[in-house]
C-alpha positions as CSV (number, residue, x, y, z in Angstrom):
1,M,-10.7,-15.7,25.9
2,A,-7.1,-16.5,26.9
3,M,-5.9,-15.6,30.4
4,N,-2.3,-15.3,31.2
5,L,-1.1,-16.0,34.7
6,I,0.6,-12.8,36.1
7,K,1.3,-13.8,39.7
8,K,0.6,-16.8,41.9
9,T,0.7,-16.7,45.7
10,S,-0.5,-19.2,48.3
11,E,-3.6,-17.0,48.8
12,Y,-4.6,-16.0,45.2
13,K,-3.7,-16.1,41.5
14,I,-3.8,-13.0,39.3
15,F,-4.6,-13.4,35.6
16,K,-4.5,-10.9,32.7
17,R,-7.5,-11.4,30.5
18,G,-7.6,-11.0,26.7
19,D,-9.4,-7.6,27.1
20,E,-6.5,-6.3,29.2
21,R,-8.4,-6.5,32.5
22,F,-7.5,-8.6,35.5
23,A,-9.1,-11.6,37.0
24,V,-8.3,-12.8,40.5
25,Q,-8.9,-16.3,41.9
26,D,-8.6,-17.4,45.5
27,A,-6.7,-20.5,46.6
28,M,-9.8,-22.6,46.0
29,G,-10.0,-21.3,42.4
30,K,-13.1,-19.2,43.0
31,P,-13.3,-15.7,41.6
32,V,-12.5,-12.7,43.8
33,N,-14.5,-9.6,43.1
34,G,-15.3,-6.2,44.6
35,E,-13.3,-4.4,47.2
36,E,-11.2,-7.5,47.9
37,K,-10.1,-7.7,44.3
38,V,-9.3,-4.0,44.2
39,K,-7.1,-4.3,47.4
40,I,-5.2,-7.2,45.9
41,L,-4.6,-5.4,42.6
42,L,-3.5,-2.3,44.4
43,A,-1.1,-4.2,46.6
44,E,0.5,-5.7,43.5
45,E,0.6,-2.2,41.9
46,L,-1.3,-3.5,38.8
47,I,-4.0,-0.7,39.0
48,K,-4.2,2.9,40.1
49,V,-7.2,4.4,41.9
50,T,-8.3,8.0,41.4
51,L,-11.0,9.8,43.2
52,P,-14.1,10.3,41.1
53,G,-15.2,13.8,40.3
54,A,-11.7,15.4,40.4
55,P,-11.3,16.9,36.9
56,A,-7.9,16.4,35.2
57,V,-5.7,19.4,34.8
58,E,-6.1,19.3,31.0
59,E,-9.9,19.4,31.3
60,V,-9.8,22.5,33.6
61,A,-7.5,24.3,31.1
62,A,-9.8,23.5,28.2
63,V,-12.8,24.9,30.0
64,E,-11.0,28.1,30.9
65,E,-9.9,28.6,27.3
66,A,-13.3,28.0,25.7
67,P,-15.0,31.2,24.7
68,A,-18.3,32.0,26.4
69,V,-21.2,32.2,24.0
70,E,-24.5,32.9,25.8
71,E,-26.7,34.8,23.4
72,A,-26.4,32.7,20.3
73,P,-28.3,29.6,21.6
74,E,-31.2,31.9,22.7
75,E,-31.4,33.5,19.3
76,E,-31.2,30.2,17.6
77,A,-34.0,28.8,19.8
78,A,-36.2,31.8,19.0
79,E,-35.6,31.3,15.2
80,T,-36.3,27.6,15.5
81,E,-39.6,28.3,17.4
82,A,-40.6,30.9,14.8
83,A,-39.9,28.5,11.9
84,A,-41.9,25.7,13.7
85,E,-44.8,28.0,14.2
86,E,-44.8,29.0,10.5
87,E,-44.7,25.3,9.4
88,S,-47.6,24.4,11.7
89,A,-49.6,27.4,10.4
90,D,-48.8,26.3,6.8
91,A,-49.8,22.7,7.6
92,E,-53.1,23.9,9.1
93,D,-53.9,26.1,6.0
94,A,-53.0,23.2,3.7
95,A,-55.2,20.7,5.4
96,P,-58.6,22.3,4.7
97,E,-57.6,22.8,1.0
98,K,-56.9,19.1,0.6
99,A,-60.2,18.2,2.1
100,A,-62.0,20.7,-0.2
101,V,-60.3,19.3,-3.3
102,G,-61.5,15.8,-2.4
103,D,-65.2,16.8,-2.3
């Protein structure tokens, strides 16, 4: 994976990796990770940080526009349960017949 040097200072070097992410090395050539790496990349304005859990404006609009369907899943669940019960009853009825045929 090729890394391109983006910026070099006396304290660190910033590289852009082949997968479009950044790598940071200290003056000794050792990798910098975690909060220290984030601080360096923020200071160089290479990344932006957003708070987790804050929904985007587009997501909120999409949720408000979506029609509310509450009864359909319950009806479908009842139909699915009824079909499953019928199948299990059919399977139970068919099992003794197969045993009787084999005797």
